[in-house]
C-alpha positions in Angstrom: 71.5 109.8 88.5 74.1 111.7 90.0 77.2 109.9 91.8 76.0 111.3 95.2 72.4 110.4 94.7 71.3 107.1 95.9 67.8 107.3 94.8 67.0 104.8 91.8 66.9 106.3 88.2 63.3 104.9 88.1 62.3 107.0 90.6 63.6 110.2 89.6 62.0 109.4 86.3 58.6 108.8 88.0 59.1 111.9 89.9 59.4 113.8 86.7 56.2 112.2 85.1 54.3 113.4 88.2 55.4 116.7 87.4 54.4 116.9 83.9 51.2 114.9 84.1 48.5 115.5 86.6 46.6 112.2 86.3 49.9 110.3 87.4 50.6 112.5 90.4 47.0 112.0 91.6 47.1 108.1 91.1 44.3 107.9 88.8 43.8 104.7 87.0 45.3 104.8 83.5 43.7 104.5 80.4 44.5 100.7 78.9 47.8 101.4 76.6 49.0 104.3 78.6 52.1 103.0 79.6 53.2 102.5 75.5 51.9 106.0 74.8 54.0 107.5 77.5 56.9 105.3 76.3 56.8 106.2 72.9 56.8 109.7 74.0 59.7 109.8 76.7 62.1 107.0 75.1 64.5 109.8 74.1 64.7 111.5 77.6 64.5 108.8 79.8 65.1 105.2 78.1 62.5 103.0 77.9 63.6 100.4 80.6 63.4 103.1 83.2 60.4 104.3 82.0 59.2 100.8 82.3 60.5 100.4 85.8 58.8 104.0 86.8 55.3 103.2 85.7 55.2 99.4 87.0 56.4 101.4 90.5 53.3 103.9 89.9 50.7 101.2 89.3 51.9 99.1 92.5 51.3 102.4 94.6 48.7 101.8 97.6 47.4 104.9 96.3 47.0 103.8 92.7 45.3 100.5 93.9 43.0 102.2 96.3 41.6 104.7 93.3 41.4 101.3 91.1 37.9 100.9 92.6 35.3 98.9 89.7 33.7 101.4 87.7 35.7 103.8 88.4 36.8 106.3 85.3 40.5 105.6 83.7 42.2 108.3 82.3 44.5 109.1 79.1 47.7 111.0 81.2 48.7 113.0 78.3 45.0 114.8 77.6 43.7 114.1 80.9 40.6 113.0 79.7 38.3 110.1 80.6 39.4 106.8 78.7 37.5 103.6 79.9 36.6 102.1 83.1 37.9 99.9 85.9 36.3 96.4 85.4 34.9 94.2 88.2 37.8 91.8 87.4 40.9 94.6 87.5 39.3 96.1 90.9 39.3 92.6 92.4 42.8 92.2 91.5 43.7 95.6 92.8 41.7 94.7 96.2 43.8 91.7 96.4 47.3 93.4 95.7 46.4 95.8 98.3 45.8 93.4 100.8 48.6 91.5 100.4 50.5 95.0 100.2 49.0 95.9 103.4 49.7 92.3 105.2 53.5 92.3 104.4 53.7 96.2 105.9 52.5 95.0 108.8 54.4 92.0 109.2 57.9 94.1 108.3 56.9 96.1 111.1 56.1 93.5 113.8 59.3 91.7 113.2 61.9 93.8 115.1 65.0 95.3 113.3 67.8 93.4 113.5 71.3 95.4 113.4 74.3 93.5 112.1 76.6 92.4 115.3 80.3 92.4 114.9 82.4 89.0 114.9 83.5 88.4 118.8 87.0 89.8 119.3 89.7 87.6 120.6 90.8 89.2 124.2 93.9 90.9 123.9 97.2 89.7 126.1 97.4 92.0 128.9 100.7 92.2 130.4 102.0 93.8 134.0 100.0 96.9 135.3 97.2 96.1 132.6 99.0 97.8 129.6 98.7 95.7 126.2 101.3 93.1 124.6 103.0 93.8 121.7 104.4 91.2 120.2 107.1 91.8 117.9 108.3 88.5 116.2 106.5 87.2 113.2 103.4 84.8 113.4 104.0 81.3 112.8 102.8 79.9 109.2 100.2 77.7 111.6 99.0 80.7 113.3 98.4 82.9 110.1 94.8 82.7 108.9 93.2 84.2 106.0 92.8 87.9 106.5 94.6 88.2 109.6 96.5 86.4 112.6 95.0 83.8 114.6 
């Protein structure tokens, strides 16, 4: 990750994996144990912690969960070949997770975006002619508050 980039390192890693593996790019269900194999293959390049985060983010994407239907083929990301099927229990989990995800998304859209408000500023003293009054005296200790004047 470069100093200028605000993209998390795992997102860059996931993007690189999508470019290398068609199964990942198409969000096909992964074969059981694929994560460990990918971590084994790319540990030196990306680091195991970053790879785990990237794969966790991948399987939590809506498209991945939508593709995890009961009876759907699971694929080995390295060979691209089918390697098992999605069970009823796994598909049910994906459906529940997708429903929770959709619900949170709708709730977030319905809530108004709050903009951070600056704390109210004390009115500045005004002298004759509407000009600001500038005090050249040092404030009393009782008037000094942490971080500024009272």
